[in-house]
N, C-alpha and C positions, 0 to 999 in steps of 0.2 A: 110544426116539425121543421127543423133547421137542416140545411144542406151540409153545413160544416161548422167547425168550432175553432176559435182562436186559441189553440194550444191545449191539447188533451194531456192527461197525465203521461209522463214518460217522455222519451226523446223522439218517439214516432208521432210527429205533429200532423194529424189528419188534415188540418185546415191550412197548413203552410206549404203543401207540396204543389209543384207545378202541374199543369195539365198532363204533361208527358209522364211525369213520375208518379202521379196519383191515380193511375188506372186501377190499382188494387181496390181503392176505396170506391171509385166511381162504378166499377163493374161488378164488384163482388160483395161489398159490405152493405149490411142493412142500414137504412137511414136512422139518424139519431133523433129521437123524439124529444120535444121541448121539455117534457116532464123529467127527462133524465138529466137535464142540465141545471146546475146551480145558478140562480140569478146573480150571485155575487162573483163567482169564479169563472162563469161561462164555460165550465168543464163538466164532463159527465161525473155524477156524484158516486162516491164510494160508500159513504155512510149518511144517507139522507135522514133528516130529522124535521119534524113539523112543529110550528108555533101554534099558540092558542087561536090565532086568526086563520089557520089552515094553510099558511104559506110554508113551502118546503125549501130547505137549504142544506148544503154540505155542513155537517156538524162543525168541523174545524173552522169554516168560514163564518158561521153565525156566532160562534163563541168569540171569535176575534172581534166581530162587530160590537158585541155587548161590552167587551173589555175596553174598546176605544170609547164607547159612550160613557162608561164609568170614569175613565181617566180624564175625559174632557168636561165632566160635570153635566152632561146632557141626560135627558130622560131616556129610559130604555124604550125604544120604539122599533117597529118593524121596518127593516131597510127598504122595503118596497112601498108600503102605504104611508110610512113615516108617522103612523098613529101609535100613541103610547100603549105599551103592553102592561096589562095588570100582572101577568105571570110570565116568567121567562123559562118555564120548564120546557125541555126539548123532548118530544116524543118520537122514538125511532120509527121510521117508515119502513117496516120490515118487508112488506109486500113489494114496495117500489124497489128496495134494495135487491130483493130476489129477482125481480124482473130485469133490473140492470145487469145483474151478474149473469143471468141466462143470455141476455142480449150480447154482453161482452164475450162470453164463452163461445157463442156461435160465430161472432165476427173474428175472434182470435183463431178459431179453428180454420175458418176460411183463409185468413192471412197466412197461417202456418202451411196450409195445403198449397197455396199459391207460391209461397217462398220455396217450398220443396221442389215444385215444378221448375222454378227459374234458376235454382242453384245447380247449374252445370256449366262446364267450360264452353259449351256451344251457345249459351245465351249471350245477349248483348251486354255490354258493360253497364248500361243504365238499368236493365232488368235485374242484373245481379246485385248492383248497389241498392236498388229498391228492396229487393228480397232481404238483403242483410239488414237494412234499416228496419224492416218489418220485424225480423227476428229480435233485434235489439229492443224494439218497442214492446213486443209481447213479453219478453223475458224480464224486462225491467219492471213490469207491472206487478208481478208476484213470483215468489219462489216456486209455486206449484207449476207455473208455466214453463219453468226450466225442465221440470220432469216431463211435461207434455212434449216439449221440443226434443228431448232425448228419446222418448218413446216413439216419437214420429220419425226418428231416424235422421234428424236434421244435422247432428254434430258431424258425422262423416262427410256429409255434403258440404258443410261449411269448410271443413278442413281441406277438401279438394280445391277450394277456391284459392288456397295458398300457392297453387301451381299456375294461377292466372298470369298472363303476360302484362296485365294492367296493374300499375303501381297503386292506383286508387282502390282497385278491388282488393289487392293484398293488404293494404292498410286497413280498409273497412273490415276485412275478414279477421285480422288480428284483434281489432277493437271488439268485434262481435263475439269472438271466442272468449275474450276476457269477461264480457258481460254474462255469457252463458255459463261460465264456470265459477263465477263469484259466489262464494258461500254455498257451493254445491259439490260435495265430495265425490258423488257418483259421476258427475260430469267431468271432474278432474281426472278420475280414474280412466274414463274413456279416452282422454287425450294421452294417457300414459302408454296406450297400446300402439304398436307399430312404430312408424318413423315420424309421427307428428311432431314430437318435441325436437327431433333433429332438424326438421324443416323450419321450425320456428327459430332455432339457434342460427341456422344459415342466414336468416334475415338480419342478424346482428352485424353481419359484415358489411351491410349497406351503410356506410358512414354518413353521419350528419343528415339523416333522412327521417321522415315521419315513420316509415316502416320500422327503423331501428328503435325509435321511441316506443312504438306500439308493441314491438316484440319484447322489449324489456318489461313493459307493464304487464304483458300477458305472462311472461316467465315468472315475474314476481308473484302474481296471483297463484300460479301453479305451484310455486315453491312452498306455499303454505301446507302442501301435502308432503309428508315424509317420503312417500313412494316416488313422487316426482322430483324431490330434492336429489335422491339417488340417481334418478334417470337423467336429470339435467347435468349433474356432475360427471356422468359416465360418457357424455358426448365429447369427443375430442375437440379441444379448442374452446369449449364454451366458457370455462372458468378463466382461461387466459384472456379472452377478449373482454369479459366482464370486469376483470381486474384492471385491464387497460383503460376501460371507460371511466372507472372511478378516479383515475389519476389524470384524466384528460381535462384540459382547460378550455377546450372548444365545444364540449358537449353541452346539451341542454341541462340546466341545473336540476330540473325535476327528474330527468332521465338518470342523471348521476346519482341522485338520492335514491331512486328506485333500484338502480344497480347495486348500490351499497346494501340496501335492505334485502335484496335478493341473495347476495353473497352471505349475509348474516344468517339467512334461513338455511343456506346450503352447508353452513358450518356444522350442522347436526351429524354429518358423516365424516369419519376420519379421512377417508380417501379424498374427499373434497378439500379438507383442510390441507392435506399434503399438496394437492394440485395448486391451491392458493399460494402456499409457501414457495413452491417452485416457480410460480408466476410473479413473485415479488410481494405478495400480501402475507407477511409473516405473523402478524399479530394474533390471528386465530390459533396458529400452532403454538405460539409462545404462551397464550392464555391456557391452552390445554396442558402445557408443561407446568404452569403455575397452579392451576386449579383442578385439573382432571384427576380421575382415579388413578391409582398406581399403574395399572396396565396401560392406560392411555398415556400417562407421563412417560413411561418407558418407550412406547412405540413412537411417540412424537420426538423424544430426544434422539432415538436411533435414526429417525428420518432426518432430523436437523443435521446430524453428523454426515449425512450423504449429500446434502445440498451444497451447491457452489454459491458462496455468498460474496458480494463485493465488500470492500473494506469498511465503508460507512455502515453497512448492514451488520457487519460483525460487531462493531461498537454498540449499535442499538441492541443486538441480541445479548451481548455481554452485560450491558446495563440492566436489561429486563429480566433475564433468566440465569445470569451467571451464578448468583448465590444459590438458586434452587438446584442447578445442576451440580454444584459443588457439594451440596447437602446430600443429593442422591449418590454421588460418588463416595461420600463418606459413610453413608448409613444404609444404602440400598442392597438389594440382592445382587448376586453376581451378574445376572442379566441386566438389571437396572444400571449397575455401575458401568458395565460395558457400554450401554447406550449413552450414559452421561459422559464417559471418557471420550467417546467418538465425537460427540457434539463439542465438548471442550477443546478437543484437538482442532476441530474446524475453526472455532472462534479464536483460539490463541495464536493463529498463524499470522495475525496482524499486530503490529507493535502497540497501537493504541488500545485495542480490545484486550490484548494480553495484560496490559497495565491495569485495566479494570478488574480482570480476574485476580491479579495479585492483591489488589486492595480488597477484594471480596474474600480473601483467605484461602486461595488455592494451594499455596506452597506447602503448608504442613501436611495435608492429606496426600499430596503427591509424593512427598519424600517418604511418608509412612508406607504408602503402597509399594514403593521401590525397594525399601529396606526390610519389609516384613517377610519373614520366612516361617515355614511350618504350616499348620492347618489353615490359617487365615490368609495365607499369601495369595496374591493374584496369579492367575495363569500367566505364563511367560508372554503370550501374545498381548495381554492387557498391560503387562509391565512395559512392553515396548511402546504402547500408546502413552502410558504415563511418562516414560522417558522423553517421548516426542513433545508432549505438552510442556514438560519441565524445560526442555531445550528452547521451546518457543518463548516462554515467559522470561527466562533468564537472558535471552538475546534481545529482549524488548527495550533494553536501555534503562530499566527500572533499577533502583538501588536495592537489589535483593539481599545484600550482605547485612542489612539492618533488620531483617525480618526473622523472628525466631521460628524454627522449623522442627526442633526436637524437644524432648521432654525436659531437658536441662537448659532450655533457651539457647541451644546452639543455632547458629545461622549456617547458610549454605557454604560459607568459607571457613567454618570452624574446622579444626584439624581432623577430628574424628569423622565429620560428615564427608570431607574431601577424601579421607582414607577409605570410607565406605564406597564412595563413587569409584575410586581407583580399583577397589577390590571387585566391584561389579564389572568394570570395564575388562578386567582380566579373566572373568569367569562366566561370561554370558556369550550369546551369539553375536554375529556381526551387526545385526540390525539395532540391538540395544546398545552395543558398544559405540556405534556411530552416534546415536542420540546423546549418550552420556558424554562422549567427547565434545559434542556440540554444547553441552551444558558447561563444560570446563572452558570452552572457547568463549562463551558469554561471560563467565566469571572473570576470565583474564582480559576481556576487553575493557574492564573498568580499572583505572589506575589505582583505586583504593583497595579493591579486592584481590588484585593479582599478587600482591605481596604475600597474602595469607595462603593463596593457592600454591605459590612457588615454595613457601616454607613447608607446606604439607607434602608436596611431591618430593622434596629433598628428604624429609624425615621418613617417608615411606619407601624410599629407594626405587621409585617407579619410573625413573627416567628412561632406563633401557627398554622397559616394556612399552612405554609410550612411543619411543623411536621405532620400535619394530613394526608399528602399524603403517609406517611409510611404505612398506612392501605389501600391504593388503591388496588382494585382487579386486575388492569392491571399491568402485570409484568414490562413492560418497563417504565411505569409511576412511579411505586414504586422504580425501580432502579435509575431513574434520581433523584428522591427526596432524596434517601439515599446518592447518590454520592454528591449531593449539600450540604446536612447537614454534611457529612463527611468533605468536604472542609471548611465549616464554623466553625466546632467544635473547632479548636485551638483558634479562636478569639471570639467565642460566646458560649463557653462551659457552662457557668453558665445559660445563657438564655435558651439554649437547654435542660439542665438538669432540669430547672424549668418547661419547657413545657412537658418534658417526665415524670416527677414525677407525681404520682397520679394513678388513676384507669381508665384512658381513654382507654388505650390499645395499644398505640404506642410502649411503651417499650416492651410489650409482643410480638408485631409483629417483632421487631428487633431481639429479642432473638430467636423467631421461625425461622427467616431467617437464623441466624447463625447456628442453630442446624440441619438444613436440611442436610441429609446424601446423597448429590448428587455430591460428589467430592468437589471442591472449586470453587465457581463462583465469578464473579466480584461483584455481589451484596453482597455476604457474606463478602468479604474482605472490602467493603465500610461500611457495617453495623457494623462490629466489630471495624473498624477504627473510626467510629462515637462515639461508646461507649468508646473507648480507650482515647479520648481526653476530656471527661467530667471531671469536677473537682474531683480529687481523694478523697478529704476529705468531699465530699457531703455525709454525713452519711445517710440522708433520701433516696437518690438514691441507695446507697449500700445496705441498708436494703431491699428496694423493689426488687433489683436484687437477694438478698438472698432468699426472699420469692418466687420469680419466678423460683428459681432453676438454675439461670444463671451460677453461679460459678461452680457448679458441672458439668454442661454440658460443660462449657469452659475447665475445667480441663481435662475432658475426651477427648476432641478434641485435646488439646495440646499433651497429652500422645500418642494418635494415630498417630499424625503427626511425633513426635519424634521417634516413633517405625517404621516409614517408611510405614505406611498403606496408606498414601495419597501422591501421587507423580505426577509429570508431569504437574501440572497446573501452569500457569504463575502467579497465584495469591497466591501461597503457602506462599511466603515470607511475603508480607504485611498482609496476613491472620494470620500467626503465630505471627508476631509482635503485631498485634492488640489483639489477644487472650492473649498473655503474659501480655500486658499492662492492659487489663481488669482484668485478674486474680490477678495482683498485687494490685488492688484496696483494696482487703481485708486486705492487710498488712498496709494500711494507717490509719485504724480505729480500730486496735486491742485493744487499751486502752478503747475504748468506746463501743465496740460491742463484747460481749462474744461469740456470735454465729459465728463470723468470726474466733476467736481462735479455736473454736470447729471444724469448717470446715477445717482449716489448719492442725489441729492434725489428724482428721479423714482420710484425703487424703495424709498426709505426703507431703504437698505442698512444704515445704522447700527443700526436696530432689529433686523435679522437678526443682526448681530454681537453685540449685547447679549444676544439670546435664546440664542445659542450659547455664551455664557460659562458657562451651566449645563449644558453637554453633559458630564455626569459620566462619567468613564471614557475620554473622548476628549481626552487631554492636548494633542495637537497642535492640535485644533480650538479649544480654549480659549485656547491660547497665541497662535495666529494671530488669533483674534477680538479678543483684548485688544490686540495690536500694531496691528491695523487701527483699532481705536477710538482708540488713541493718535494715529495719523496724522490721523484725522477730527477729533478734538478739537483738535488743533493749528491746524486751519483755522477753528474756531468763531469766534475773535476777528476773523477777516477776513470772515466771513459774517454776523455779527450786524448787524441793522439798528439803527443808532443813532437815537434819537428826534430829531425836528426841533422845536426850541423855537420858540414863536410870536414874531413880531417885536415888539420893545419899542416902545411909543408915544413920542411926542415928549417928553412930560414925564418919562417914565421914563428916556429917554436923557440928558436934561439934569440931571434930579434923580433919581438912582437910589433915593434914599430913599423916593420916592413909589411905586416899583414893588414888587410882591410876587413872590417866586421861584415859578417854575412847578414844580408837583409832578406827576410822571408815574408812574403806577402800572403794575404788570404787567411791569416790566423784569426781566431776568435779573440777579440780584445778583452773579453772577460776571463776566459780560461787559458789564453795564451797558447792555444794549440789548434788542431784541426777539429772543428766541431760541426755537428749537424743535429737536427731535431731527431731524426730516425735512429742514428747510431749512438749519440751521446746525450740525447734528451735536452739539448741546450735551448732554454727559453728564448734567448736572444735570437738564435737562428730560426726558431719557430714563430717569431713575431707574436709571442704570447704576452709580452709586457704590457702593451696598451690595453689589452682585454682584461688583464688582472687589475690594472690601475682603475679601470672603469668599475670594477666590483667593489672598490673601497668606498663607493658612495651607496652601496646596497643598504636597504632597510633592515635586512636580516643580519644580525650581529655575527652569527656563525659563518655566513658567507664572507663577511668582511675579514674575520679572523683567518679563514682558510686562504683568502687571496693575499693577505698580508704575509702569511707564512710562506707562500710561494715566492712572493717578491723579496722576502728577506734572504732567500738563497743567493740573490745577486750581491749581497753584502757580507756573505759568510766567509769564514776563514777558508783559505784554499783558492779563492778567486781574487781577481784584482778589484779590491773594494772601491778604489777611486774610480775605476771604469764603471763599476756597478752603479755608483752615485750618478755618474754621467748618463748612463743608460736610463736611470729613473728620471733624471732631469729632462732628458730628451722626450720621454713619454709623459711629461708633466705630472710625475708621480710624487714629487717632494711634498707639495702642499697637501694632497690628500692623506699622506702618511702622517703629517703633523696634525691634520684635522682629526684623524682617528685618535691621536693622543689626547686631544682637547675634549672629546666627547665622553659622556659617561659610558663606561663599559665594564664588562666582566673582568675578573682578575686575569684570566688567560689572555684576553685581548689587550689588557693594560700591559701585561708582561711583554707581549710581542711588540706592542707599539713603542714601549720604552727601549727595548733592544734595538729596533730598527732606527729610532731617532738617534740613539747614541752612535750608531754606525754612520749615519748621515752627518752628524756633527764633527766627525773626524776630518771632514772637508772644510777648509778654512772659510770659504765664502759663505757656506751654509751656516757655519757656527756664528759668523759675523752677523748675518741676517737674523738668526734666531735670538741672538743676545739682545737684540732690540725689541723682541716681541714678548711682552710681559705674560701673555697668556700661555705660551709654550713653557717659559721658565717656571711659571706658577704650577703647571701640570707636572713638570719634572720634580719640583720641590715637594709637591703632594705625594708623588710616588716615592720620593726619597724618605719621606716621613712615615708613610702609612702602608706601603706595599710589603710583600714578603721579602725575606732576607736577600735572595738573589736579585730581585728586581730593584731593591734599594741600592745594592752594589752598582748595578748598571746605571741607575739614575744618578748616582754620585759621579760616575765617570762622565756622563753627559753634562752635568752641571759644571764639571771642571773644564770641559771644552768651551763653555760660554763664560768662563771665569766667574761663576757664581759660588764656587767652592775653591779655596786655595789648594794648590797641588800638594802641599805638605799635610793635607788632612789625613788623619790616621783613625778616623771613626770606625772604619771597617778593617781591622787587622787581617792579615792573611791567615785564614783558618786552615790552610793546607787542603 
């Protein structure tokens, strides 16, 4: 009889326990008889068999011994006596096996009984740990022992140990529960009762601990039961933390693998799938949309439409289920189509995912849904969703005008399609009108498709109805309208000006939007951009804007922006450009509208334009400011106050030799009168010349052209051209003007440069210097030979100044 064994079956090793922890065996277990122990394994036998020589072994062990003998070429012999065996038949030792089983059952009953007595929160940590080890050992030996443990009431006692303050006890409890429920449905069902599962889930929050690992392993085992799958998913936060674990890089690899398998088991229930999607694990939901039955596809698509997805996820979803959702939208029931539309609405709100949907074929069914009337038409609430999706995809930047959407291969910019859109805009509610206007905004954002849209709007006569939306009470509808009209204004300026002019109120609404002191919004930038591209010389519109106080308000906003009062908005630059362009309108009608002159004088508008010449990085602002200064400067000669000479006395009148000429000081050498920047817009008095000269070196040709136009007013008829040349010379502007002529430039800039150089060459010393510069004369010759008729005439005059063409040249007769 042996006191102990080196390793019995199972994890409960009777021979390896310390004196302190092994008191169960010492005090309560029956001794192990030598006959119970296999000589080969040194463990209690489960299936004892006897050889012909009467020696008994564990069946598995002796079979292994015989196999090793055969493989090594040895004779088959008894492993104890080493004597050769004539027969290797194995005779079951049934009596011994029954005796061992009875002995085992008695000992296990004692162990279970002792474990039950120690499993309470009042026991010492060592006693509880030993009891749990005992339960593990017993339950691992056979499935029937798990029934015994359940019938003995052990499971509730083990569960109570989860409340222990000892981490070791809690870990061992989780491990024991996993062993107790493995492959035992009834034991799993017991854990489904009460708050046990909730207690296990709570232990998941113990990050990077053995408890967390054991809790995941136990939950995975429990998740093999459908009842418990639903139970685990119903616990608040369980799925969220499990999903987080699967994406963690710091977790134990085996734990992450178990968490993934656990979540896969939980996917059996739709509610769990929804929670996973909400927690960022979308694939199960997408799989259901792709492979689930129709009812599941519908419910999952509907839930997808409710989720808040980040942009990267939207692209993933579009690539995975975009086509499937489009097919549901095309062929499903009304309920399914509604679910698919809501999901597509969510996905299409990001440019990249919207482009994926376009490539998957979303445009034709969307257009069909919008335009279909009669029995098969969508309810208006779903047409609104369709319109929203269409607006999203059209505004994604994709070249939609190349995709057929109609039965006759029409595209979105085909005339009849645009007419249908315009018809819907005029005959539906504000929500759909807003989205369809956004569709047109997207189409007019493209330089290729805007021409078709403009042509369709003109042919439909819809301009006035589109302008009327400016007064819509709904902010989003008004914004969409203003953005559309802003896009159209460069190509439909006169039509829009005609529609706005009058007393209907749309112009007042635009001015009111621009004047709102709410920072700078997208709507304000679009509204001022719309006004900016209306024809500058439309005197009626300018007068109406004067009457509305638009220019005073706009001047005030420009000054505040330049003073730094409005910052941080992404719309500051387009807003400022629009304001400056609208403000410049007053300079185009100065000759016809005295009130505009009065306005410019009152607010010293010329000074503001001069100051904005130095708005570096804002090319359009610099260009518009220089153009406005050109218009203002052209009026200077008309606004300069000429001096009144004193009357000549009698003697002086009869004998002029007796009178002395009057000398008047302080006059403008350019305009020969009393000038100022504020009253007569004199560029010389405003010290604008050096700033304009600096712009001649600008990389933007349009800025150069505008600056040269303003400087050319110093050489214009009606001023002292010789003094103008001197002013330019003093500002070191002669060479930059000549350089403009030498560079490759547009026809407009070439025309301006040739005109300015001809005026400069009227001064002898400049003509002398230029005559020796072959580059300038070559440029003039090129203009003389290749430019338009008027520029060739001016180039001829310039060449005469440098004696490159004889003065008797009659190439250009006076055409009258």
